C-alpha positions as a Python dict, from the first residue, in 0.01 Angstrom:
ca = {
    (1, 'M'): (0, 0, 0),
    (2, 'D'): (-110, 281, -225),
    (3, 'S'): (-419, 445, -177),
    (4, 'H'): (-614, 313, -464),
    (5, 'I'): (-560, -32, -291),
    (6, 'R'): (-687, 104, 70),
    (7, 'K'): (-980, 278, -105),
    (8, 'V'): (-1106, -53, -316),
    (9, 'Y'): (-1039, -314, -78),
    (10, 'V'): (-1054, -172, 265),
    (11, 'P'): (-1308, -270, 413),
    (12, 'M'): (-1363, -573, 192),
    (13, 'T'): (-1683, -718, 36),
    (14, 'E'): (-1724, -1097, 154),
    (15, 'T'): (-1669, -1197, -216),
    (16, 'G'): (-1293, -1027, -178),
    (17, 'F'): (-1232, -1158, 153),
    (18, 'Y'): (-1328, -1534, 71),
    (19, 'I'): (-1141, -1516, -269),
    (20, 'L'): (-822, -1410, -78),
    (21, 'L'): (-888, -1654, 205),
    (22, 'C'): (-902, -1922, -63),
    (23, 'L'): (-630, -1832, -260),
    (24, 'R'): (-369, -1871, 49),
    (25, 'E'): (-357, -2225, -139),
    (26, 'E'): (-331, -2216, -483),
    (27, 'S'): (-707, -2301, -650),
    (28, 'H'): (-931, -2230, -943),
    (29, 'G'): (-1242, -2043, -977),
    (30, 'Y'): (-1466, -2366, -914),
    (31, 'G'): (-1236, -2437, -641),
    (32, 'I'): (-1303, -2130, -455),
    (33, 'V'): (-1678, -2144, -492),
    (34, 'K'): (-1646, -2477, -338),
    (35, 'K'): (-1448, -2377, -40),
    (36, 'T'): (-1657, -2079, 16),
    (37, 'E'): (-1951, -2275, 27),
    (38, 'E'): (-1777, -2524, 296),
    (39, 'L'): (-1644, -2251, 500),
    (40, 'T'): (-1979, -2059, 540),
    (41, 'N'): (-2169, -2363, 560),
    (42, 'G'): (-2353, -2300, 230),
    (43, 'E'): (-2461, -1944, 324),
    (44, 'I'): (-2235, -1777, 70),
    (45, 'V'): (-2253, -1907, -287),
    (46, 'L'): (-2023, -1698, -552),
    (47, 'S'): (-2197, -1661, -868),
    (48, 'P'): (-1966, -1716, -1180),
    (49, 'G'): (-2009, -1329, -1276),
    (50, 'T'): (-1932, -1214, -945),
    (51, 'L'): (-1637, -1449, -897),
    (52, 'Y'): (-1478, -1390, -1240),
    (53, 'G'): (-1509, -1037, -1220),
    (54, 'S'): (-1342, -1022, -887),
    (55, 'L'): (-1066, -1242, -994),
    (56, 'S'): (-1000, -1019, -1309),
    (57, 'K'): (-993, -691, -1102),
    (58, 'M'): (-786, -850, -809),
    (59, 'E'): (-513, -994, -1067),
    (60, 'K'): (-507, -647, -1227),
    (61, 'D'): (-472, -481, -887),
    (62, 'D'): (-178, -745, -809),
    (63, 'L'): (-382, -924, -523),
    (64, 'I'): (-356, -1242, -684),
    (65, 'R'): (-151, -1391, -943),
    (66, 'F'): (-225, -1641, -1254),
    (67, 'V'): (-18, -1968, -1149),
    (68, 'R'): (-88, -2190, -1445),
    (69, 'E'): (-353, -2370, -1650),
    (70, 'E'): (-456, -2714, -1561),
    (71, 'E'): (-742, -2908, -1766),
    (72, 'N'): (-873, -2542, -1900),
    (73, 'R'): (-884, -2398, -1563),
    (74, 'K'): (-679, -2109, -1441),
    (75, 'I'): (-491, -2155, -1128),
    (76, 'Y'): (-449, -1840, -887),
    (77, 'H'): (-255, -1777, -573),
    (78, 'I'): (-246, -1485, -334),
    (79, 'T'): (54, -1222, -380),
    (80, 'E'): (239, -1061, -95),
    (81, 'L'): (36, -743, -148),
    (82, 'G'): (-298, -964, -132),
    (83, 'S'): (-161, -1109, 204),
    (84, 'Q'): (-119, -779, 352),
    (85, 'V'): (-456, -659, 213),
    (86, 'L'): (-611, -977, 386),
    (87, 'E'): (-430, -941, 702),
    (88, 'L'): (-564, -579, 737),
    (89, 'E'): (-916, -730, 687),
    (90, 'M'): (-874, -1013, 948),
    (91, 'K'): (-750, -750, 1202),
    (92, 'R'): (-1058, -531, 1120),
    (93, 'I'): (-1300, -809, 1147),
    (94, 'K'): (-1126, -936, 1484),
    (95, 'R'): (-1149, -598, 1645),
    (96, 'L'): (-1523, -591, 1547),
    (97, 'Y'): (-1559, -903, 1707),
    (98, 'E'): (-1408, -805, 2000),
    (99, 'S'): (-1596, -488, 2034),
    (100, 'M'): (-1919, -666, 1980),
    (101, 'M'): (-1853, -914, 2247),
    (102, 'E'): (-1748, -628, 2514),
    (103, 'A'): (-2045, -449, 2398),
    (104, 'K'): (-2257, -766, 2463),
    (105, 'D'): (-2078, -829, 2808),
    (106, 'E'): (-2165, -459, 2938),
    (107, 'R'): (-2552, -523, 2873),
    (108, 'Y'): (-2578, -818, 3134),
}
């Protein structure tokens, strides 16, 4: 993973995180929006501008790839590089959570 990818994607925005998380299975933009809303109980709603700008950038950076078009919808999937970036972010989030829980336990 080159330094540009690390600089831009680690740590990740919530938008980037949910896009990669959702694209572990092939999906189109609207599917990503709906899955993100479902995963976050409606707390995160991706706007079309944010979503499609992120998809375009992530495709250019080889984190996701265009698979095919169905009914005028572009279907995307995560790449190997995207999976590596997502894994790094998941480990970072897990470390943050574990640190938070440890600090919480020390308070009581």
